[in-house]
N, C-alpha and C positions, 0 to 999 in steps of 0.2 A: 507614606509609602506609596510608590507609583503604581496605579492601577492598571493593569493589562487586562481589560475585561474579555471574556468570550461570551459572546451573545448571539443567538440565532438571528440572521439578517431578515429582518420582518419584512423589508421591501422585495425580497426574493422569493420565488415560488408561486405556486398556486394553492392558497390555503385549504380549499375543500377537496384537492386532488387525492388525498389519501381516505378521507371520510367525509362525504357530502353533507353531513350533518354536524360536522365539528370544524372549525377553522384551525389548521395548525401551521402557523407562519414559518416562512423560511425554507419550506420543502416543496418539493414537486413530486408527485407520484405519477406514474404511467402505466396504465391498465390496458393491457392487451386481451383482456378477456379471460386469462387463465392463470396458472401459477407463473408469475414472472419474476426475473431476477437480473439485474445489472452487474456485471464483471468488470467493466470498464467505464470510467468517465475520461473524455478527451476534451481539453479546453482549446478551442479553435483561435486561430489569430484574431479573429473578431469577436471573441469571447462567447460565441455560442457554444453550446455544450452537446457532445453526443454520448449517449449511454448505450452500450452494446451488451447484448446479454441473450437470454433464452426466455421463450414463452412456452407454456404446455396447456393444452386445452382439448377436451374431448377425446382424450386417448391419443392425440398426436403433439408433436412439438416442432418448433423451428426457431431458427435463429432470429434474432429481434434486434431492431436498432430505434432509439427514439433521439429526436432532436429537439433541443430547447435554445430559446432566445437567452440573451445575456442575463435578463431578469428573470429567468425560470420559466417563462411562459413557453408554451407549445410553439415550435416553429411551424406554422401552417403550410410551408412551401413543399414540404415533403409528406407523403401518407396522408393519414387521418390523424388530427392532432400531433403531427410530427412523428407518428409511429409507422415504422415499416417491419412487416414480416418477411423474412428472406426463406422461401421455401426452396430447398435444394432437390426437391423430387422425392424425398424420401417420407415415409410415414413418422417417423421419430428420431430427426436430425436434432440432437442434443448438444447444446453449446454450453460448455463449463468453463472456458477461460477466452480472453480477448487481449489484444494489445495493439499499440498504433504500429503502423509499419511505413517508415520513411515519413513523408510530410502529408500525405494525402490519402492514405489507405488505412485499412484496419484488417487485421487478421484475427480471426475467430475459429476457436476449435473445441472439439469435444468428441462425440462418439455416434455410430448410428447402429441401428439394429438392421442386420442383414435380412432382406425378405425371404421368408420360408425356412429361418433359422431362430436360434435363441441366442446367437452370438453378437457381440458388439465388436466393431471395429474402429479404428481412428478416423477421424473426419476434420478437415480444416478448410477454411475458405477465406478469399480475400475479396474485400468489397472497397467501394468508394464511399465518401462521406454522405452520399445520397442514398446508400443501401444497394448500389447495383454491383453485381459480380463482376471481378476483374478478369477479362477474359485471357489475359496473358499468364493467368495462374492455373496450374491443373487443367482440368477439362472444363472449359466455360466458368472458370472462377473458383472451382473447388476440386478437391481429391480426397479419396479415402486410402488408408493404408491398412493392410492386413498383414499384422506380425504373425509369426508362427505359433503364437500363444493362443489360448482358447478365447479370451476376450481382451480387449485393450480400450484405453480411453485417453485423449490428451487432456491434461489438466494444467499445462503451463506452455507458453509460446513466448520466445525471446529472440527478436530479430538481431542479427549482428551488422556491425558498421557497414561490411562490405555487401549486405543485401541478401546473405545466406540466412536461415531461419532454424533456430534451435526449438524442438519441440520436445516435451516431457511429458510423462505420465505414467499409469500403472497398467501392468500386463500382468493377466491373471492365467495360471496353468491350471486351476482346478475347475469345478463345477460351475459355480456362479458367483457374481459380486456379493450377492447376499451371505455367502458362506466363504469368505477369502481364505481358503486354505493354503494356498500357495501363490503368492503375488510378488513380484519384482518391480522396482522402479525402472523405467525405461527411458533412454535419451537418445535422440536422433537428430540429423541435421538434413535440411533441404536446401536445395539450390534456389535462386530468385523465383524461378518458374514453376516450382514445386515439386520438381525431380528429386529424388534422394541423392544426396552426396555420398557416394560410395567410399570417399577418402576418409570419412569420419568412423571412428569406432570399427566394428566389423561389418563391412558392406553397409554403412550408414547408420547404425545403431548399437547400443551397449546397454547391459541390463545391470542392476545393482540391487543388492539386499542389505540393509542396515546392519542385521547382526544374523550370524549363521544359526543361531538357536531360535530366531523368530521367523515364521514362515510368511508374515505379511508386511511388505514394505511399502508404504505409501508416498508419494511425492508432496511436500508441502510448498517448496518455492525453489527457483533456482535464479542465478546471477550470475554475471560475468565480469572478470576485472579488465583493467586496460592492457592486460597482456594477453588477454583472450582465454584465461582459464576460467573453468565452469565450475561453479560451487552449487551442490544441491543439499537440501535437507528435507526432512519430514517425520514420519513416524509410522504408528502401527494403528490403522482405523480404516473405516468404510471409504470407499474412494469418492464418492459424492460429497460435495463440501457441504459442511454442518451436519453431516449424517455420521454418527460413530455407532451404527449397529453392526450386525453380521456376528461371527462366531470366533473371531480372533481372540486368542486367551493369552498372548504375548505382551507385555507392555516393558519398555525399557527407556533408557536414557535417550536424549536429543542426539542424533548423529549429523555430521555433515561429511560430504566427500568432495573431492576436488579432481578434475580431468584437465588434462591439457587441450589445447585447441584442436587437436587431432582426434580426440576422444580416447586417449589411454590415460590411465591413472597417474595422477601427480604424487611421485614417490616423496617429494619434498614438503608434502603436507599431512600431517598427523603419522599415522602408521600405514604406509603403502597406499597413502591418498584418502584414508578414512580417518575421522576423528569423533571420538565418543565425549560428550560433555557430562561428566560425572555430576551427581547430586541433582539430576533433573528428573529423576524418576517418574514413571508415566508420562514421559514427555513427548512432545511433538512440535518440530519447528514449522512455523507458517509463513514467515516474512524473512527475505534477505535483502540487503543493500551492500554496495561497496562504496568506500571513500574513495576520493582521487589518488591517494597514497596505497591502495590495495587493501587497507584493512576492512574487516568483515563485520557488518553489524547484523544480528539475529534477533528475531522476536519469535517468541512460542508460548505454550503453555506447558507448565511444569506440574506434576502431581505430588500429592502428599501421600495420606494413608488410603486413600481410594483410587481406583484407576480412572480418573477424570482430572483434567487440567485444572487445577484449583488455584495456582499461582500465576502470575504475571511474570515471564522469565525473558530477559534480554542479556546478550553477551556481546562484548566487541572484542575480536580476536585480530591479532597482528597478521600480516601476509602469510607467514609460516603456519598460523594456526594456533600459535602460543597466545595464552590470554593477554590483552591490553590492560595492564594493572592499573592505568589511570583511570579506568572505568569502573565506576559502582565499587563493588566489594571484590577486589581481586579480578576485575574483569567481568563479573556477573551480578546481574540485578535479578533477585527473586523474591516477590512480595505478593502478599494477598491484597493488593491495593484496590481491586474491585469490588470485592465484597467482604471486608475485613472480618474474621472471626466466624464466618459461615461458610463451610465447603461442601454443604449438602445440597444445594440448590440447583445445580446445573452446571454446565460447561462454561468455561471462562476461555476466551480466544482472542488473540490479537491477529488482525488482518490488516496489512498495509503498514508502512513505515514511510515517514516524511521528515525531512530534515528541515526546519524553519526557524528564523529569528535566534539562531545559535541554539536551538532547543531541538529534541527528538520527539515527535509526535507518532502515537501509535493508535491505529484505529482498532476499537474494541467491539467484540460482540459477546453478549452473555445472555443464556438462557434464562437467568433468573427473572429479569424484568424488574418493574417497580421502581426504586430509587436507584437501582444500580445502572450504570450507563450500558444499556443494550445497544444503543446505537450513538457511540460517543468516542471519546480518545482520551488517552492518557499522555500527560507530557513529563519528560524527564529533561534534565540539564544534560550538556555533552559529556559531562562527567559521570553520568549514570545516577543522578540524584533526583528525587522527586521534586518537580517544581511547585512548591506550594502555594504560589501565587496564582497558578493556572487553574481556573475552575474551582472545584470544591476539593481543596488539598491535593491537587494534581489531576484531578478528575473532572472531565466535562460530559454531561448527559444531555443529550438533545431533547429528550422526551421526559423530563423528571416527574410529571404527573400522570403519565400514562403508561399503564403495565402493558408494553407493546413488544410483539414477537418481531425481532428484527435481527439483520445480520449484515455487517459491513464487508465489503470485498475490496474497497479501494479507499485512500485517503489522499487528497491532491490539493493544489493551491494555485492561484494565478497572480498573488503579491503576497507581500509579507504581513498584510492585515486581513487575511482571510484564508480558511480552509474549507475543503468540502468532503463530507462523507457520503458516499454511495454504495448501494447494495439492494436490500429489499425489506420492506416492512409488511407486516400483517396487522391491519387494525379491523378491517372487515374480509370477509373471504372474497377471493383468494389472495395471494401475494402480489404486491405491485412493486415494479422497479421504484426506486427512491433515491433522490440526492437531496442533501440538506447543505445550506451555506452558512457557514459560522463566521462572523466578524471577530477579529482579534484586535480591540482597540486599546488605545492608552489616552488617559484623562489628565495627568497632571505631569509637571517637570521636576517633581521631587523624586528621592531616591527609595530603593526598595532594599530589603536584607540589611547587612552590614556594608553596604555599597559604598563605593567611591563618594568621597565627600568633599574634595577640594577640587573638582575639575573646572578648570579654568578655560573659558570660551570667549575669544574676543577677536575683532571688534564685535559688538552686537548692538544695532544692525551692522551688517557687512555692506560697505559702500564702495570700497576701492578694490574688490575683486578676493583679495587674501583674507582667508579665516584661518584662525589658529586655535588648537585643542591641546592644552596641557593637563596631564594629570596630576601634576604638582606631588604632595605628599601622599597620594592614594597609591603609588606604587608599592606592590609587596602584598596587596589583597589578593590579587590574581596574577598569575605569571603572565598571562596574555588576555587581550581582549579583542572581540570582534567589534569593528567600528562601521556603522552605517548611517547614512544621511538620506532621510526620505521626505519627500513632498506630503501634503496634506492628504493625498489619495494613496499613500502608502507606498509609492513606487520609490525603489532604491535607486538613488543617483550617485552614490558613492559608496563604496566599501573597501574596508582594508581588514585582512586577517592578521592575527599576531600582532596587533598594535600594543605598544609597551609604554612609551612615555609621552611624546609629543609628535605633532604633525601640522604642516600648514597645507591649506587646501586652496587651490585656486578657483573660485566660485563666481568668476566674470561671465562665464555662460549660463549661469542658473537665472532663470527668469525670477522677476521680482516677486517675493512672496514669503510665506512663512514655511520653516521647514524644521525637521525633528532630528537631533543627533542622539544616537543611541550607541551605549558602549555595553557589550554582554561579556560577562566572565562567568566562570564556574560558580563562583560563590557571590557575586554581586551584579548590580545592574544599574545603569545610570541613563536617564533620559532628559535632554534638555531642549529647549525651543530657541530658534534664532530667527532673525529677519534679515532677508537679503534685499538692498534697494540698489538695483542696477539700472542705470539709465537707459 
């Protein structure tokens, strides 16, 4: 069997940054002195890493930015230990979400408590990679948006290719977010300078409730396809991430809705732009992703007999909202993969989607701790089946021997042989920003599963520039394969989708060295090693 091992990268990180008394390799924690959380990891062109999030201490809060070197050490060229507090001038400016903006800036958003009142209003800022506010945005780099509702907060930001900015979040009509008796999802659009785009929705904004009989609608995620259509999902829960308190008593299936680029409902999606995913009871959608062909991938938590997300749920939809029947069980995956047989220990949540190596990776947070992947990942094939050779039967746990309170907000990657998990962990009080690097290695050139068994690769070594790959009698095991050729650092130098039978590849420009040839199918996998000898 070909072994594709996932191991924490022991040469990454600061082992004692989470706990000075215990070395935890592969991890960097950033302690701003309070309750800290990272919502975004950006991998710069020089492989340095930015963590953007929030810090709260002594009754106040600020936006926060941490910058790391490629090996996970603190970048001492900014702030103290690479850490920058971004004080926008308010006593409690709370960051709840962050996203890259173009090539050199970050958008960070959340809410702020207005002085002299108990009301929260929207807050968004744009900063550069050193933590400096961008004066071309809003007023000296930030702005507040006070909607007609009692309280509101931005929980998602999505830049558009034209520089405009979609913002989404939760708008409360009732008394307090602690008792969310009447909450709508809101979506708005800003111009590149921060002004409201009045051509979107109704004067720049729209409001949506998942189900008319449920008075609490919270935003989980939003995504935009290559036609500019906007898809939203979410559920019924407390607006703050990982907090499911409050007095909402309605629980329902996962919903999605789609709006056209001008903010009008897309009548060609579901029923008047809204789609209910049956059989996900007590469900909430947390993460969305669009394929290039505008298919939709959604990950969330689905309930069982209790009003908590006990099952991992994924679905892949066609562009019109109908199920993609080639994925999982008639388009839907619902399984207690994280904590099989025990649904009483806490919340199971997927946060973040990543397609890598012909697989779907889902970052997972789990309040149970112990042997369950509280800071880990689940791996499925592109056909929606558990990849049993990934981790422990499809599950990877970063801290298998530590009962650690942790939450993931993002899963990311810089090459085909690694992925990163970022969010926060709590070993000692209080919370620290955290990022973990996991290597995804391979160790042999034999085959896994019932995989292709008569692949012909010739010549080997490759000396005249031309390399041939022929599936031979393996045709029929899978309809199509994804073909990749990597160097020993994991960088993809050649890639071909929908590979069926044979191909010739000109490798005359490849440097002399060793390369890996990989074929990935839904039911099979092959990896072989070739040598290139170019003068």
